[in-house]
DRENPA-3360 file (N, C-alpha, C; in nm, 2 decimals, always signed):
BEGIN
1 = MPLSPSLP = +32.48/-0.21/+13.30/+32.61/-0.18/+13.20/+32.61/-0.02/+13.15 ~ +32.75/+0.04/+13.16/+32.75/+0.17/+13.13/+32.72/+0.18/+12.99 ~ +32.68/+0.32/+12.94/+32.67/+0.34/+12.80/+32.81/+0.35/+12.72 ~ +32.82/+0.31/+12.60/+32.96/+0.31/+12.53/+32.96/+0.47/+12.50 ~ +33.08/+0.51/+12.54/+33.12/+0.64/+12.52/+33.11/+0.68/+12.36 ~ +33.13/+0.55/+12.27/+33.14/+0.60/+12.13/+32.99/+0.62/+12.08 ~ +32.91/+0.59/+12.15/+32.75/+0.60/+12.08/+32.68/+0.71/+12.17 ~ +32.61/+0.80/+12.10/+32.51/+0.89/+12.16/+32.41/+0.84/+12.24;
9 = PNHYLSLS = +32.36/+0.90/+12.37/+32.24/+0.82/+12.44/+32.12/+0.78/+12.34 ~ +32.08/+0.89/+12.27/+31.94/+0.88/+12.17/+32.00/+0.75/+12.08 ~ +32.10/+0.71/+12.06/+32.10/+0.57/+11.97/+32.04/+0.46/+12.07 ~ +32.07/+0.46/+12.20/+32.01/+0.35/+12.29/+31.83/+0.37/+12.26 ~ +31.81/+0.50/+12.29/+31.67/+0.51/+12.28/+31.58/+0.45/+12.16 ~ +31.66/+0.48/+12.04/+31.60/+0.44/+11.91/+31.59/+0.29/+11.91 ~ +31.73/+0.25/+11.97/+31.72/+0.11/+11.98/+31.62/+0.02/+12.06 ~ +31.59/+0.09/+12.15/+31.50/+0.03/+12.26/+31.35/+0.04/+12.18;
17 = LSLVFSFT = +31.32/+0.15/+12.13/+31.21/+0.16/+12.05/+31.20/+0.07/+11.94 ~ +31.31/+0.07/+11.85/+31.29/-0.04/+11.75/+31.26/-0.18/+11.83 ~ +31.30/-0.22/+11.91/+31.28/-0.34/+11.99/+31.13/-0.36/+12.01 ~ +31.08/-0.27/+12.07/+30.94/-0.24/+12.14/+30.86/-0.27/+12.01 ~ +30.89/-0.19/+11.91/+30.80/-0.19/+11.79/+30.82/-0.33/+11.73 ~ +30.92/-0.37/+11.69/+30.95/-0.51/+11.66/+30.86/-0.63/+11.71 ~ +30.86/-0.61/+11.85/+30.80/-0.70/+11.95/+30.64/-0.68/+11.94 ~ +30.59/-0.56/+11.92/+30.43/-0.53/+11.93/+30.40/-0.58/+11.79;
25 = EKMVEQKR = +30.48/-0.55/+11.68/+30.43/-0.60/+11.55/+30.41/-0.75/+11.54 ~ +30.52/-0.84/+11.61/+30.51/-0.97/+11.61/+30.38/-1.01/+11.66 ~ +30.33/-0.94/+11.79/+30.21/-0.96/+11.85/+30.08/-0.96/+11.78 ~ +30.12/-0.84/+11.71/+29.97/-0.81/+11.62/+29.96/-0.89/+11.52 ~ +30.07/-0.96/+11.46/+30.05/-1.04/+11.35/+30.03/-1.21/+11.39 ~ +30.03/-1.21/+11.52/+30.00/-1.34/+11.55/+29.84/-1.41/+11.54 ~ +29.84/-1.49/+11.46/+29.73/-1.57/+11.40/+29.64/-1.62/+11.53 ~ +29.53/-1.60/+11.52/+29.43/-1.65/+11.64/+29.31/-1.75/+11.59;
33 = YALFLATL = +29.31/-1.87/+11.62/+29.20/-1.95/+11.59/+29.12/-2.01/+11.70 ~ +29.00/-2.05/+11.67/+28.90/-2.11/+11.77/+28.86/-2.21/+11.73 ~ +28.87/-2.34/+11.81/+28.84/-2.48/+11.81/+28.68/-2.50/+11.86 ~ +28.60/-2.52/+11.81/+28.46/-2.58/+11.87/+28.45/-2.72/+11.89 ~ +28.47/-2.77/+12.00/+28.47/-2.90/+12.02/+28.34/-2.96/+12.06 ~ +28.26/-3.03/+11.97/+28.13/-3.06/+11.97/+28.12/-3.21/+12.03 ~ +28.25/-3.28/+12.09/+28.27/-3.40/+12.15/+28.33/-3.40/+12.27 ~ +28.32/-3.50/+12.36/+28.40/-3.52/+12.49/+28.53/-3.57/+12.46;
41 = DSEFVKKT = +28.64/-3.55/+12.54/+28.76/-3.63/+12.56/+28.74/-3.78/+12.60 ~ +28.78/-3.85/+12.51/+28.79/-4.01/+12.57/+28.88/-4.02/+12.67 ~ +28.89/-4.10/+12.75/+29.00/-4.13/+12.85/+29.14/-4.17/+12.76 ~ +29.11/-4.25/+12.65/+29.23/-4.29/+12.56/+29.29/-4.13/+12.52 ~ +29.21/-4.06/+12.44/+29.27/-3.94/+12.38/+29.32/-3.84/+12.49 ~ +29.27/-3.84/+12.61/+29.32/-3.75/+12.73/+29.47/-3.82/+12.77 ~ +29.47/-3.93/+12.77/+29.59/-4.00/+12.83/+29.70/-4.00/+12.74 ~ +29.67/-4.01/+12.62/+29.76/-4.02/+12.47/+29.82/-3.89/+12.44;
49 = YGGYHNVF = +29.71/-3.79/+12.41/+29.74/-3.68/+12.35/+29.69/-3.51/+12.43 ~ +29.64/-3.58/+12.57/+29.61/-3.46/+12.64/+29.47/-3.39/+12.61 ~ +29.41/-3.44/+12.52/+29.27/-3.40/+12.48/+29.28/-3.38/+12.33 ~ +29.13/-3.37/+12.27/+29.14/-3.36/+12.14/+29.19/-3.20/+12.11 ~ +29.19/-3.13/+12.19/+29.26/-3.00/+12.15/+29.39/-3.01/+12.11 ~ +29.47/-3.09/+12.16/+29.57/-3.10/+12.11/+29.58/-3.19/+11.98 ~ +29.49/-3.26/+11.96/+29.51/-3.35/+11.84/+29.47/-3.25/+11.71 ~ +29.37/-3.17/+11.72/+29.35/-3.07/+11.64/+29.43/-2.96/+11.60;
57 = VETFGDEG = +29.52/-2.91/+11.69/+29.63/-2.81/+11.67/+29.75/-2.88/+11.63 ~ +29.76/-3.00/+11.65/+29.88/-3.10/+11.59/+29.85/-3.09/+11.45 ~ +29.72/-3.11/+11.42/+29.70/-3.13/+11.28/+29.68/-2.99/+11.20 ~ +29.65/-2.88/+11.25/+29.60/-2.77/+11.17/+29.68/-2.65/+11.23 ~ +29.77/-2.67/+11.33/+29.83/-2.52/+11.39/+29.96/-2.52/+11.33 ~ +30.03/-2.43/+11.34/+30.15/-2.38/+11.32/+30.22/-2.31/+11.43 ~ +30.35/-2.32/+11.45/+30.41/-2.23/+11.54/+30.39/-2.10/+11.53 ~ +30.37/-2.05/+11.65/+30.34/-1.90/+11.67/+30.18/-1.86/+11.67;
65 = EHWDSFRV = +30.11/-1.97/+11.65/+29.97/-1.91/+11.65/+29.91/-1.94/+11.79 ~ +29.80/-1.88/+11.80/+29.71/-1.92/+11.94/+29.59/-1.98/+11.88 ~ +29.57/-2.08/+11.98/+29.44/-2.15/+11.95/+29.36/-2.17/+12.09 ~ +29.23/-2.13/+12.08/+29.15/-2.13/+12.18/+29.04/-2.24/+12.15 ~ +28.99/-2.33/+12.26/+28.91/-2.43/+12.27/+28.77/-2.40/+12.32 ~ +28.66/-2.43/+12.27/+28.54/-2.40/+12.34/+28.46/-2.52/+12.33 ~ +28.42/-2.57/+12.43/+28.36/-2.71/+12.46/+28.20/-2.69/+12.42 ~ +28.16/-2.66/+12.32/+28.04/-2.64/+12.27/+27.93/-2.72/+12.34;
73 = VEGEFPEE = +27.97/-2.86/+12.32/+27.90/-2.97/+12.35/+27.83/-2.95/+12.50 ~ +27.91/-2.88/+12.57/+27.90/-2.84/+12.72/+27.85/-2.71/+12.73 ~ +27.78/-2.63/+12.62/+27.75/-2.51/+12.63/+27.86/-2.40/+12.65 ~ +27.95/-2.43/+12.61/+28.06/-2.33/+12.63/+28.11/-2.23/+12.48 ~ +28.07/-2.13/+12.48/+28.08/-2.05/+12.33/+28.17/-1.92/+12.39 ~ +28.24/-1.87/+12.28/+28.29/-1.74/+12.30/+28.18/-1.64/+12.27 ~ +28.22/-1.50/+12.33/+28.13/-1.40/+12.34/+28.12/-1.34/+12.20 ~ +27.99/-1.31/+12.18/+28.00/-1.26/+12.02/+28.09/-1.13/+11.97;
81 = KDLEKYDG = +28.09/-1.07/+12.08/+28.20/-0.98/+12.04/+28.34/-1.01/+12.02 ~ +28.37/-1.13/+12.06/+28.52/-1.19/+12.06/+28.54/-1.24/+11.92 ~ +28.43/-1.28/+11.83/+28.43/-1.35/+11.72/+28.55/-1.29/+11.63 ~ +28.54/-1.15/+11.65/+28.62/-1.08/+11.54/+28.76/-1.10/+11.55 ~ +28.81/-1.15/+11.65/+28.95/-1.15/+11.69/+29.03/-1.27/+11.63 ~ +28.94/-1.34/+11.58/+28.98/-1.48/+11.53/+28.99/-1.48/+11.40 ~ +29.12/-1.52/+11.34/+29.15/-1.54/+11.19/+29.06/-1.68/+11.13 ~ +29.02/-1.77/+11.19/+28.95/-1.87/+11.17/+28.90/-1.96/+11.26;
89 = FVISGSSH = +28.81/-2.05/+11.21/+28.72/-2.13/+11.32/+28.73/-2.27/+11.28 ~ +28.75/-2.37/+11.35/+28.72/-2.55/+11.33/+28.61/-2.58/+11.42 ~ +28.51/-2.65/+11.34/+28.43/-2.74/+11.43/+28.44/-2.88/+11.41 ~ +28.45/-2.93/+11.51/+28.47/-3.08/+11.51/+28.37/-3.14/+11.51 ~ +28.40/-3.28/+11.49/+28.28/-3.40/+11.47/+28.23/-3.40/+11.60 ~ +28.11/-3.50/+11.63/+28.04/-3.53/+11.75/+27.95/-3.67/+11.73 ~ +27.93/-3.69/+11.85/+27.83/-3.83/+11.85/+27.67/-3.76/+11.84 ~ +27.66/-3.66/+11.85/+27.55/-3.58/+11.83/+27.49/-3.57/+11.70;
97 = DSFENDPW = +27.36/-3.58/+11.68/+27.31/-3.53/+11.55/+27.30/-3.41/+11.51 ~ +27.33/-3.36/+11.40/+27.37/-3.22/+11.36/+27.21/-3.18/+11.32 ~ +27.11/-3.25/+11.31/+26.98/-3.20/+11.28/+26.88/-3.19/+11.40 ~ +26.94/-3.23/+11.53/+26.84/-3.21/+11.65/+26.85/-3.07/+11.70 ~ +26.75/-3.04/+11.76/+26.74/-2.91/+11.82/+26.80/-2.87/+11.97 ~ +26.90/-2.94/+12.03/+26.95/-2.93/+12.16/+26.99/-2.79/+12.17 ~ +26.98/-2.72/+12.26/+27.03/-2.58/+12.29/+27.15/-2.56/+12.26 ~ +27.24/-2.63/+12.27/+27.38/-2.61/+12.26/+27.39/-2.59/+12.09;
105 = ILRLCEIV = +27.31/-2.71/+12.04/+27.33/-2.70/+11.90/+27.28/-2.59/+11.83 ~ +27.14/-2.57/+11.89/+27.09/-2.43/+11.80/+27.19/-2.30/+11.83 ~ +27.26/-2.30/+11.97/+27.35/-2.20/+11.96/+27.44/-2.19/+11.89 ~ +27.52/-2.30/+11.86/+27.61/-2.33/+11.76/+27.59/-2.27/+11.62 ~ +27.44/-2.34/+11.56/+27.40/-2.27/+11.42/+27.40/-2.11/+11.42 ~ +27.36/-2.05/+11.54/+27.34/-1.91/+11.56/+27.49/-1.86/+11.53 ~ +27.59/-1.91/+11.60/+27.71/-1.85/+11.62/+27.75/-1.87/+11.44 ~ +27.74/-1.98/+11.39/+27.79/-2.02/+11.25/+27.70/-1.91/+11.16;
113 = KKLDEMKK = +27.61/-1.88/+11.19/+27.55/-1.78/+11.11/+27.59/-1.63/+11.11 ~ +27.64/-1.61/+11.24/+27.72/-1.49/+11.26/+27.84/-1.50/+11.18 ~ +27.91/-1.59/+11.21/+28.05/-1.61/+11.13/+28.04/-1.62/+10.95 ~ +27.91/-1.64/+10.93/+27.86/-1.61/+10.78/+27.86/-1.50/+10.73 ~ +27.79/-1.43/+10.82/+27.77/-1.28/+10.79/+27.91/-1.22/+10.81 ~ +28.00/-1.24/+10.89/+28.14/-1.18/+10.89/+28.23/-1.27/+10.77 ~ +28.19/-1.33/+10.74/+28.29/-1.39/+10.62/+28.41/-1.46/+10.68 ~ +28.40/-1.53/+10.78/+28.51/-1.57/+10.88/+28.53/-1.69/+10.81;
121 = KVLGICFG = +28.68/-1.75/+10.81/+28.69/-1.90/+10.77/+28.66/-2.00/+10.86 ~ +28.58/-2.09/+10.82/+28.51/-2.17/+10.90/+28.56/-2.33/+10.82 ~ +28.64/-2.43/+10.90/+28.65/-2.55/+10.87/+28.54/-2.65/+10.93 ~ +28.45/-2.71/+10.86/+28.38/-2.78/+10.91/+28.42/-2.94/+10.89 ~ +28.42/-3.04/+11.00/+28.45/-3.19/+11.00/+28.36/-3.24/+11.07 ~ +28.29/-3.35/+10.97/+28.19/-3.42/+11.00/+28.06/-3.36/+11.04 ~ +28.04/-3.38/+11.18/+27.93/-3.28/+11.26/+27.94/-3.14/+11.19 ~ +28.06/-3.07/+11.19/+28.08/-2.96/+11.17/+28.04/-2.93/+11.03;
129 = HQIIARVR = +28.07/-3.03/+10.94/+28.02/-3.02/+10.81/+27.89/-3.03/+10.77 ~ +27.82/-3.12/+10.86/+27.66/-3.10/+10.86/+27.59/-2.97/+10.90 ~ +27.67/-2.91/+11.03/+27.59/-2.79/+11.06/+27.61/-2.68/+10.97 ~ +27.71/-2.69/+10.91/+27.76/-2.55/+10.81/+27.63/-2.58/+10.71 ~ +27.63/-2.73/+10.65/+27.50/-2.72/+10.56/+27.37/-2.70/+10.60 ~ +27.36/-2.73/+10.72/+27.23/-2.71/+10.76/+27.20/-2.55/+10.78 ~ +27.31/-2.48/+10.83/+27.28/-2.32/+10.86/+27.26/-2.26/+10.74 ~ +27.31/-2.31/+10.62/+27.32/-2.24/+10.48/+27.19/-2.28/+10.40;
137 = GGTVGRAR = +27.09/-2.35/+10.49/+26.98/-2.40/+10.41/+26.96/-2.54/+10.35 ~ +27.07/-2.63/+10.37/+27.07/-2.75/+10.33/+27.00/-2.83/+10.43 ~ +26.99/-2.97/+10.36/+26.92/-3.08/+10.46/+27.02/-3.18/+10.50 ~ +27.01/-3.21/+10.65/+27.09/-3.31/+10.69/+27.02/-3.43/+10.75 ~ +27.06/-3.54/+10.75/+27.00/-3.65/+10.82/+27.05/-3.80/+10.84 ~ +26.99/-3.88/+10.86/+27.04/-4.02/+10.85/+27.11/-4.06/+10.71 ~ +27.22/-4.11/+10.71/+27.26/-4.15/+10.58/+27.18/-4.26/+10.54 ~ +27.16/-4.23/+10.42/+27.05/-4.33/+10.33/+27.12/-4.45/+10.31;
145 = KGPELKLA = +27.27/-4.49/+10.31/+27.31/-4.63/+10.27/+27.38/-4.67/+10.41 ~ +27.34/-4.60/+10.49/+27.40/-4.65/+10.64/+27.54/-4.59/+10.68 ~ +27.56/-4.63/+10.83/+27.68/-4.57/+10.85/+27.81/-4.62/+10.81 ~ +27.92/-4.52/+10.85/+28.07/-4.56/+10.77/+28.15/-4.56/+10.89 ~ +28.24/-4.64/+10.91/+28.35/-4.65/+11.03/+28.45/-4.74/+10.96 ~ +28.56/-4.66/+10.89/+28.67/-4.73/+10.81/+28.76/-4.63/+10.73 ~ +28.87/-4.67/+10.70/+28.94/-4.59/+10.60/+28.86/-4.58/+10.47 ~ +28.84/-4.47/+10.39/+28.76/-4.50/+10.28/+28.83/-4.40/+10.17;
153 = DITIVKDA = +28.79/-4.41/+10.06/+28.85/-4.33/+9.94/+28.72/-4.25/+9.90 ~ +28.76/-4.12/+9.88/+28.69/-4.03/+9.82/+28.71/-3.97/+9.69 ~ +28.62/-3.94/+9.60/+28.64/-3.91/+9.45/+28.64/-3.76/+9.45 ~ +28.77/-3.69/+9.39/+28.77/-3.55/+9.39/+28.70/-3.50/+9.26 ~ +28.62/-3.41/+9.26/+28.54/-3.33/+9.14/+28.66/-3.23/+9.09 ~ +28.74/-3.27/+8.99/+28.84/-3.21/+8.95/+28.80/-3.08/+8.89 ~ +28.69/-3.07/+8.81/+28.65/-2.96/+8.75/+28.59/-2.85/+8.83 ~ +28.56/-2.88/+8.95/+28.49/-2.78/+9.06/+28.62/-2.73/+9.14;
161 = ITPGSYFG = +28.74/-2.75/+9.08/+28.86/-2.72/+9.17/+28.93/-2.64/+9.11 ~ +28.99/-2.51/+9.12/+29.08/-2.40/+9.06/+29.21/-2.46/+9.08 ~ +29.29/-2.49/+8.97/+29.45/-2.52/+9.02/+29.49/-2.40/+9.08 ~ +29.58/-2.45/+9.18/+29.63/-2.35/+9.26/+29.58/-2.29/+9.38 ~ +29.45/-2.34/+9.39/+29.38/-2.31/+9.52/+29.40/-2.39/+9.64 ~ +29.32/-2.44/+9.72/+29.35/-2.52/+9.84/+29.42/-2.64/+9.82 ~ +29.41/-2.70/+9.70/+29.46/-2.84/+9.66/+29.60/-2.83/+9.59 ~ +29.64/-2.71/+9.58/+29.77/-2.68/+9.52/+29.76/-2.68/+9.37;
169 = NEIPDSLA = +29.86/-2.73/+9.29/+29.85/-2.74/+9.12/+29.84/-2.86/+9.08 ~ +29.86/-2.97/+9.17/+29.84/-3.11/+9.15/+29.71/-3.15/+9.23 ~ +29.63/-3.16/+9.16/+29.49/-3.21/+9.21/+29.48/-3.38/+9.18 ~ +29.47/-3.43/+9.33/+29.45/-3.59/+9.31/+29.31/-3.63/+9.25 ~ +29.31/-3.74/+9.20/+29.18/-3.81/+9.15/+29.11/-3.86/+9.29 ~ +29.18/-3.87/+9.39/+29.10/-3.95/+9.52/+29.17/-3.89/+9.63 ~ +29.12/-3.92/+9.75/+29.19/-3.91/+9.89/+29.16/-4.04/+9.98 ~ +29.24/-4.09/+10.05/+29.20/-4.18/+10.14/+29.17/-4.11/+10.29;
177 = IIKLHQDE = +29.05/-4.13/+10.35/+29.03/-4.04/+10.46/+28.95/-4.14/+10.57 ~ +28.99/-4.12/+10.69/+28.90/-4.20/+10.80/+28.77/-4.13/+10.81 ~ +28.67/-4.21/+10.82/+28.52/-4.18/+10.81/+28.45/-4.26/+10.94 ~ +28.38/-4.18/+11.00/+28.32/-4.21/+11.10/+28.19/-4.15/+11.13 ~ +28.08/-4.18/+11.08/+27.95/-4.11/+11.08/+27.83/-4.19/+11.07 ~ +27.72/-4.16/+11.13/+27.59/-4.21/+11.08/+27.50/-4.13/+11.00 ~ +27.53/-3.99/+11.00/+27.45/-3.88/+10.93/+27.52/-3.84/+10.81 ~ +27.44/-3.77/+10.73/+27.48/-3.72/+10.62/+27.44/-3.57/+10.54;
185 = VLVLPETA = +27.49/-3.52/+10.48/+27.42/-3.40/+10.40/+27.34/-3.45/+10.28 ~ +27.22/-3.44/+10.31/+27.11/-3.50/+10.20/+27.08/-3.40/+10.10 ~ +27.06/-3.29/+10.13/+27.05/-3.15/+10.03/+27.15/-3.06/+10.03 ~ +27.24/-3.01/+9.95/+27.32/-2.92/+9.97/+27.26/-2.78/+9.97 ~ +27.32/-2.69/+10.04/+27.28/-2.55/+10.01/+27.28/-2.50/+9.86 ~ +27.19/-2.41/+9.82/+27.20/-2.37/+9.68/+27.35/-2.34/+9.63 ~ +27.40/-2.25/+9.72/+27.54/-2.19/+9.68/+27.66/-2.26/+9.70 ~ +27.63/-2.39/+9.75/+27.75/-2.47/+9.81/+27.80/-2.54/+9.66;
193 = KVLAYSDK = +27.92/-2.60/+9.66/+27.98/-2.65/+9.54/+28.07/-2.78/+9.59 ~ +28.01/-2.88/+9.54/+28.06/-3.02/+9.57/+28.22/-3.05/+9.54 ~ +28.29/-3.08/+9.62/+28.45/-3.09/+9.58/+28.50/-3.25/+9.60 ~ +28.39/-3.34/+9.64/+28.43/-3.49/+9.64/+28.31/-3.57/+9.71 ~ +28.32/-3.68/+9.65/+28.19/-3.79/+9.68/+28.25/-3.91/+9.69 ~ +28.16/-4.01/+9.72/+28.21/-4.16/+9.73/+28.11/-4.25/+9.67 ~ +28.12/-4.37/+9.68/+28.03/-4.46/+9.65/+27.91/-4.47/+9.70 ~ +27.91/-4.43/+9.84/+27.81/-4.44/+9.94/+27.76/-4.27/+9.95;
201 = YEVEMFTI = +27.81/-4.21/+9.96/+27.77/-4.04/+10.01/+27.81/-3.94/+9.87 ~ +27.70/-3.88/+9.85/+27.68/-3.76/+9.71/+27.77/-3.63/+9.77 ~ +27.78/-3.60/+9.89/+27.85/-3.51/+9.94/+27.98/-3.53/+10.05 ~ +28.09/-3.55/+10.00/+28.20/-3.59/+10.09/+28.28/-3.45/+10.15 ~ +28.27/-3.36/+10.06/+28.34/-3.23/+10.06/+28.27/-3.13/+9.98 ~ +28.25/-2.99/+10.05/+28.18/-2.90/+9.98/+28.25/-2.76/+10.01 ~ +28.25/-2.67/+9.95/+28.28/-2.53/+9.98/+28.13/-2.44/+9.93 ~ +28.16/-2.32/+10.02/+28.06/-2.23/+10.02/+28.12/-2.10/+10.02;
209 = EDHFFCIQ = +28.13/-2.03/+9.88/+28.22/-1.89/+9.89/+28.35/-1.93/+9.90 ~ +28.42/-1.83/+9.98/+28.56/-1.87/+10.01/+28.59/-1.89/+10.17 ~ +28.45/-1.88/+10.22/+28.48/-1.89/+10.38/+28.43/-2.02/+10.45 ~ +28.38/-2.12/+10.38/+28.32/-2.23/+10.45/+28.41/-2.36/+10.37 ~ +28.47/-2.43/+10.44/+28.50/-2.56/+10.39/+28.48/-2.67/+10.47 ~ +28.41/-2.76/+10.39/+28.39/-2.89/+10.48/+28.39/-3.02/+10.45 ~ +28.40/-3.12/+10.53/+28.48/-3.23/+10.51/+28.40/-3.34/+10.61 ~ +28.33/-3.43/+10.54/+28.26/-3.53/+10.62/+28.35/-3.63/+10.68;
217 = GHPEYNRD = +28.47/-3.66/+10.63/+28.57/-3.74/+10.69/+28.64/-3.68/+10.79 ~ +28.73/-3.75/+10.88/+28.83/-3.69/+10.96/+28.98/-3.68/+10.93 ~ +29.01/-3.56/+10.89/+29.14/-3.57/+10.84/+29.27/-3.55/+11.00 ~ +29.19/-3.53/+11.10/+29.25/-3.49/+11.24/+29.28/-3.66/+11.28 ~ +29.22/-3.76/+11.23/+29.22/-3.89/+11.31/+29.33/-3.96/+11.25 ~ +29.42/-4.06/+11.33/+29.49/-4.14/+11.29/+29.45/-4.27/+11.34 ~ +29.54/-4.39/+11.29/+29.48/-4.51/+11.30/+29.46/-4.56/+11.46 ~ +29.54/-4.51/+11.53/+29.52/-4.55/+11.71/+29.38/-4.50/+11.74;
225 = ILFEIVDR = +29.35/-4.37/+11.69/+29.22/-4.31/+11.74/+29.11/-4.39/+11.69 ~ +29.13/-4.44/+11.55/+29.02/-4.50/+11.50/+28.98/-4.63/+11.58 ~ +29.11/-4.70/+11.59/+29.09/-4.85/+11.66/+29.03/-4.81/+11.79 ~ +29.06/-4.71/+11.88/+29.03/-4.70/+12.00/+28.87/-4.69/+12.01 ~ +28.83/-4.59/+11.91/+28.69/-4.55/+11.88/+28.60/-4.72/+11.85 ~ +28.67/-4.78/+11.76/+28.60/-4.91/+11.72/+28.59/-5.00/+11.84 ~ +28.71/-5.00/+11.91/+28.67/-5.09/+12.04/+28.58/-5.05/+12.13 ~ +28.58/-4.91/+12.15/+28.46/-4.85/+12.25/+28.33/-4.87/+12.21;
233 = VLRLGYIT = +28.28/-4.87/+12.08/+28.15/-4.88/+12.04/+28.12/-4.99/+12.04 ~ +28.23/-5.10/+12.00/+28.20/-5.23/+12.01/+28.15/-5.27/+12.15 ~ +28.23/-5.25/+12.26/+28.20/-5.26/+12.40/+28.05/-5.23/+12.42 ~ +28.03/-5.11/+12.40/+27.90/-5.05/+12.42/+27.79/-5.11/+12.35 ~ +27.83/-5.21/+12.25/+27.69/-5.27/+12.16/+27.65/-5.19/+12.06 ~ +27.71/-5.07/+12.00/+27.66/-5.03/+11.90/+27.68/-5.06/+11.76 ~ +27.83/-5.15/+11.75/+27.84/-5.22/+11.63/+27.87/-5.37/+11.67 ~ +27.86/-5.46/+11.56/+27.91/-5.58/+11.58/+28.04/-5.61/+11.55;
241 = QEMADSAK = +28.08/-5.75/+11.61/+28.23/-5.79/+11.59/+28.26/-5.78/+11.46 ~ +28.18/-5.82/+11.34/+28.20/-5.82/+11.21/+28.25/-5.67/+11.17 ~ +28.15/-5.56/+11.19/+28.19/-5.44/+11.15/+28.34/-5.38/+11.21 ~ +28.34/-5.45/+11.35/+28.48/-5.38/+11.39/+28.56/-5.43/+11.31 ~ +28.59/-5.56/+11.30/+28.71/-5.63/+11.22/+28.72/-5.53/+11.10 ~ +28.61/-5.53/+11.02/+28.60/-5.47/+10.88/+28.65/-5.35/+10.88 ~ +28.64/-5.27/+10.99/+28.68/-5.13/+11.01/+28.83/-5.15/+11.01 ~ +28.88/-5.22/+11.10/+29.01/-5.21/+11.13/+29.10/-5.24/+11.01;
249 = ATLENRGA = +29.04/-5.38/+10.94/+29.10/-5.44/+10.81/+29.13/-5.31/+10.70 ~ +29.07/-5.22/+10.71/+29.08/-5.11/+10.60/+29.21/-5.04/+10.62 ~ +29.27/-5.03/+10.75/+29.40/-4.95/+10.77/+29.52/-5.09/+10.81 ~ +29.50/-5.20/+10.74/+29.59/-5.29/+10.74/+29.70/-5.27/+10.66 ~ +29.67/-5.23/+10.52/+29.80/-5.23/+10.45/+29.83/-5.08/+10.40 ~ +29.74/-4.97/+10.45/+29.76/-4.85/+10.40/+29.71/-4.76/+10.49 ~ +29.74/-4.62/+10.48/+29.69/-4.51/+10.57/+29.63/-4.40/+10.50 ~ +29.56/-4.29/+10.57/+29.49/-4.18/+10.51/+29.59/-4.12/+10.45;
257 = DRKLLETI = +29.56/-4.03/+10.38/+29.64/-3.91/+10.32/+29.64/-3.81/+10.40 ~ +29.69/-3.83/+10.54/+29.68/-3.72/+10.63/+29.75/-3.59/+10.60 ~ +29.88/-3.61/+10.54/+29.96/-3.50/+10.51/+29.88/-3.41/+10.42 ~ +29.81/-3.44/+10.30/+29.77/-3.40/+10.20/+29.63/-3.30/+10.26 ~ +29.55/-3.38/+10.35/+29.44/-3.34/+10.37/+29.48/-3.23/+10.47 ~ +29.59/-3.26/+10.55/+29.62/-3.12/+10.64/+29.67/-3.00/+10.57 ~ +29.74/-3.03/+10.47/+29.78/-2.91/+10.37/+29.67/-2.86/+10.32 ~ +29.58/-2.92/+10.26/+29.44/-2.87/+10.21/+29.38/-2.77/+10.30;
265 = CKIFLKGR = +29.37/-2.83/+10.42/+29.28/-2.77/+10.53/+29.37/-2.63/+10.59 ~ +29.50/-2.63/+10.59/+29.58/-2.52/+10.61/+29.56/-2.42/+10.53 ~ +29.58/-2.46/+10.41/+29.58/-2.35/+10.30/+29.44/-2.26/+10.30 ~ +29.32/-2.36/+10.32/+29.21/-2.27/+10.36/+29.20/-2.20/+10.46 ~ +29.28/-2.25/+10.54/+29.23/-2.15/+10.69/+29.33/-2.04/+10.69 ~ +29.46/-2.06/+10.62/+29.54/-1.94/+10.63/+29.60/-1.88/+10.52 ~ +29.55/-1.93/+10.40/+29.55/-1.86/+10.28/+29.69/-1.87/+10.21 ~ +29.76/-1.97/+10.27/+29.90/-1.99/+10.22/+29.92/-2.16/+10.25;
273 = VPAN = +30.06/-2.18/+10.18/+30.10/-2.33/+10.18/+30.16/-2.32/+10.32 ~ +30.14/-2.42/+10.41/+30.23/-2.42/+10.52/+30.38/-2.46/+10.52 ~ +30.48/-2.41/+10.59/+30.60/-2.45/+10.59/+30.62/-2.59/+10.66 ~ +30.70/-2.65/+10.57/+30.72/-2.80/+10.59/+30.80/-2.81/+10.74;
% end
């Protein structure tokens, strides 16, 4: 297309440079997050969602962000030199015990120690919640009151939460969240602050400074995912039919507070209220 005779050539040069700078600025501003997957994809999750990567990104991600997944359970980790490029990290749940010393678990602990030194935002879920407690000097082990597999209520420690922080200005008395675990945080690290507890577990949610936020339950799980897990572990003989029926019954008349949990986690990771 010929240049318009009414505009000087340098106008087009300036316009081109502006477009380049604008594009470059958007690329620089793109947020990057890393997901440490400590669990394998079930056939159901692969078929229904394309894998747990998509489950987590759908829950915690926003348009325009870049999310990388590392299957740490299979020994896949980012290079230490690449940690700096991420704005935040999420550690998933796992069927493995957080207090074991498998090579990949020890490697994950070393990475979390590094992220702690860097003051990087890390969201720990279930197994991830326990790993962070372990790394910071807490104690994790078998749940003293037994495993939990259901929708459960956790009580919020309102006095421990600053209004306008991750929870917004209206702090709820409790939250309903899907629980699936047989281990727990037995002793908190000295610098940790409990944000929620339940009738079975003393530590359902905690923070350390401004860069670690940990939840024992699963904000990313929905009814279908829980039911599939219940059916699978029942077939494997890990739970009784009575426990399976009881787990499903907790979701008959209500659901988890997924939207509020999602918002809390996003505000922590991104430092802002997510767009609706």
